[in-house]
VOPAGU-2260 file (C-alpha; in pm, 1 decimal, decimal comma):
REM VOPAGU-2260
SITE   aa  ch    i         X         Y         Z
SITE  MET   A    0   -2030,5       6,3   -2141,8
SITE  ASN   A    1   -1752,4     212,6   -1989,3
SITE  ASP   A    2   -1566,9      49,1   -1701,9
SITE  LEU   A    3   -1342,9     344,4   -1634,3
SITE  PRO   A    4   -1524,7     450,4   -1312,2
SITE  VAL   A    5   -1488,2      85,0   -1182,2
SITE  TYR   A    6   -1103,8      87,7   -1245,8
SITE  LEU   A    7   -1090,1     448,5   -1116,2
SITE  GLY   A    8   -1272,3     358,3    -798,2
SITE  LEU   A    9   -1037,2      58,8    -728,5
SITE  PHE   A   10    -729,2     260,2    -784,2
SITE  LEU   A   11    -858,9     535,8    -546,1
SITE  THR   A   12    -970,6     259,2    -285,0
SITE  ALA   A   13    -617,0     105,3    -305,7
SITE  LEU   A   14    -457,0     448,6    -285,6
SITE  ALA   A   15    -641,7     533,5      26,4
SITE  ALA   A   16    -579,8     190,3     172,5
SITE  ALA   A   17    -215,6     267,4     149,9
SITE  THR   A   18    -228,8     609,7     315,8
SITE  ILE   A   19    -452,2     798,8     547,6
SITE  LEU   A   20    -794,3     606,3     536,4
SITE  PRO   A   21    -864,7     268,2     687,9
SITE  MET   A   22    -990,5     102,8     376,7
SITE  GLN   A   23    -984,5    -245,8     247,9
SITE  SER   A   24    -893,2    -263,5    -118,2
SITE  GLU   A   25    -868,2    -633,6    -124,1
SITE  ALA   A   26   -1246,4    -678,9     -60,0
SITE  VAL   A   27   -1315,3    -436,2    -337,3
SITE  LEU   A   28   -1072,7    -640,2    -571,1
SITE  ALA   A   29   -1230,2    -957,5    -469,4
SITE  GLY   A   30   -1575,9    -828,2    -540,7
SITE  LEU   A   31   -1497,7    -696,7    -874,8
SITE  LEU   A   32   -1320,1   -1022,9    -966,5
SITE  LEU   A   33   -1632,3   -1212,4    -869,6
SITE  ALA   A   34   -1851,3    -983,8   -1065,9
SITE  GLY   A   35   -1666,1   -1090,3   -1376,4
SITE  TYR   A   36   -1434,3    -794,9   -1444,0
SITE  PRO   A   37   -1114,5    -897,8   -1612,6
SITE  PRO   A   38    -828,0    -958,6   -1361,2
SITE  LEU   A   39    -546,8    -788,9   -1557,9
SITE  PRO   A   40    -699,8    -424,3   -1547,4
SITE  LEU   A   41    -801,7    -465,1   -1194,8
SITE  LEU   A   42    -444,4    -577,1   -1093,1
SITE  ALA   A   43    -297,1    -286,9   -1265,2
SITE  ALA   A   44    -556,5     -37,0   -1095,9
SITE  ALA   A   45    -514,8    -185,0    -776,6
SITE  SER   A   46    -151,0    -206,9    -771,3
SITE  MET   A   47     -91,1     142,9    -918,2
SITE  GLY   A   48    -307,1     287,9    -650,4
SITE  ASN   A   49    -159,2     101,7    -359,2
SITE  VAL   A   50     197,2     175,5    -478,3
SITE  LEU   A   51     130,4     530,2    -519,2
SITE  GLY   A   52     -28,6     558,7    -168,5
SITE  SER   A   53     301,8     403,4     -36,5
SITE  VAL   A   54     498,5     666,1    -235,6
SITE  ILE   A   55     285,8     937,7     -49,9
SITE  ASN   A   56     387,6     773,4     280,9
SITE  TRP   A   57     745,6     777,2     184,2
SITE  LEU   A   58     726,3    1149,5      83,1
SITE  LEU   A   59     544,7    1215,8     434,3
SITE  GLY   A   60     846,3    1029,1     586,3
SITE  ARG   A   61    1081,8    1262,0     411,9
SITE  GLY   A   62     917,6    1541,6     593,3
SITE  ILE   A   63     809,8    1375,3     923,0
SITE  GLU   A   64     961,5    1620,4    1151,0
SITE  ARG   A   65     720,6    1893,1     984,5
SITE  PHE   A   66     414,4    1683,0     986,6
SITE  LYS   A   67     441,8    1435,0    1286,5
SITE  GLY   A   68     228,9    1641,7    1530,2
SITE  HIS   A   69     -69,1    1700,4    1285,0
SITE  ARG   A   70    -399,2    1514,8    1366,8
SITE  TRP   A   71    -433,0    1407,5    1009,9
SITE  PHE   A   72     -89,8    1239,4    1001,9
SITE  PRO   A   73    -159,5     884,7     884,4
SITE  VAL   A   74      67,3     703,6    1152,7
SITE  SER   A   75      35,9     712,5    1517,2
SITE  GLU   A   76     341,2     761,4    1751,4
SITE  ALA   A   77     302,4     384,4    1848,3
SITE  GLY   A   78     283,6     260,7    1490,8
SITE  LEU   A   79     567,9     469,2    1396,0
SITE  ALA   A   80     789,5     326,3    1681,7
SITE  ARG   A   81     709,3     -22,2    1568,4
SITE  ALA   A   82     778,5      48,3    1227,6
SITE  GLN   A   83    1114,2     203,3    1317,2
SITE  HIS   A   84    1202,6     -96,5    1535,0
SITE  TRP   A   85    1129,7    -325,2    1221,7
SITE  TYR   A   86    1313,7    -116,0     990,9
SITE  GLY   A   87    1604,0     -84,0    1240,8
SITE  ARG   A   88    1627,4    -453,7    1269,2
SITE  TYR   A   89    1564,1    -576,6     904,4
SITE  GLY   A   90    1637,7    -245,2     711,5
SITE  LYS   A   91    1496,1    -222,5     350,7
SITE  TRP   A   92    1403,7    -572,4     342,5
SITE  SER   A   93    1121,4    -498,1     585,4
SITE  LEU   A   94     956,7    -327,7     296,1
SITE  LEU   A   95     855,2    -663,7     197,9
SITE  LEU   A   96     596,1    -645,4     476,1
SITE  SER   A   97     453,4    -310,2     324,6
SITE  TRP   A   98     126,4    -502,5     239,1
SITE  VAL   A   99      71,8    -632,3     598,4
SITE  PRO   A  100    -210,2    -446,1     785,8
SITE  ILE   A  101    -100,2    -218,7    1072,7
SITE  ILE   A  102     267,8    -223,6    1033,7
SITE  GLY   A  103     294,7    -184,9     637,1
SITE  ASP   A  104     209,7     168,6     615,9
SITE  PRO   A  105     418,7     285,7     884,4
SITE  LEU   A  106     715,7      99,9     754,3
SITE  THR   A  107     679,6     304,7     435,5
SITE  VAL   A  108     676,6     625,4     624,0
SITE  VAL   A  109     992,8     522,3     827,2
SITE  ALA   A  110    1172,2     427,1     484,6
SITE  GLY   A  111    1111,5     783,5     384,1
SITE  ALA   A  112    1216,4     935,4     713,1
SITE  LEU   A  113    1531,9     703,9     697,8
SITE  ARG   A  114    1593,8     811,9     356,3
SITE  GLU   A  115    1573,4     493,2     176,4
SITE  PRO   A  116    1658,1     568,7    -187,9
SITE  LEU   A  117    1337,6     582,2    -403,1
SITE  PRO   A  118    1431,8     330,1    -653,9
SITE  THR   A  119    1515,7      49,4    -399,2
SITE  PHE   A  120    1174,7     158,6    -212,3
SITE  LEU   A  121     971,9     126,2    -517,5
SITE  LEU   A  122    1127,9    -212,9    -632,3
SITE  LEU   A  123    1049,0    -370,7    -291,2
SITE  VAL   A  124     709,8    -232,4    -242,5
SITE  CYS   A  125     612,7    -327,8    -591,9
SITE  VAL   A  126     710,6    -668,9    -508,6
SITE  ALA   A  127     523,5    -691,5    -195,8
SITE  LYS   A  128     197,7    -513,3    -300,6
SITE  ILE   A  129     168,2    -658,6    -656,2
SITE  GLY   A  130     252,2   -1009,5    -505,7
SITE  ARG   A  131     -42,6    -967,3    -256,0
SITE  TYR   A  132    -289,6    -878,5    -529,9
SITE  LEU   A  133    -162,8   -1170,8    -745,2
SITE  VAL   A  134    -217,2   -1430,5    -459,1
SITE  LEU   A  135    -558,9   -1263,4    -373,7
SITE  THR   A  136    -657,6   -1264,4    -734,1
SITE  ALA   A  137    -548,2   -1643,4    -779,9
SITE  VAL   A  138    -738,9   -1736,4    -480,3
SITE  THR   A  139   -1025,3   -1556,2    -548,2
SITE  LEU   A  140   -1058,5   -1680,2    -902,1
SITE  GLN   A  141    -988,1   -2043,5    -764,8
SITE  LEU   A  142   -1280,6   -2009,7    -539,2
SITE  ALA   A  143   -1518,9   -1872,4    -785,6
């Protein structure tokens, strides 16, 4: 049995959830865990997809002035303003909240706009997003 489509689907869901589309990668991960798929490959697929989605946001932030007015831009003006406030107040450490719905994605865009170095960005976003998936996995498996 080839499980590649399952892992690719989770990867793409997690990537989309971190960027343009309002998706719930947590629900997909929990469902796959409950269906009996092994946790480590699921964690890897979800984490890589979600972190890559945040890197895309960071790149959009680097060119925000060119993209800000476009309809497809993943962050509203209000969301961007909230994220700038958080980022201005807490700096790079606010990226530890990059997993939080509503404010997390704009924070990653603002980090790019404010020129947060990519290695620092990646470290903090990986800690936040992988940590969230680890907790979700532990809770899901405990309740199963």
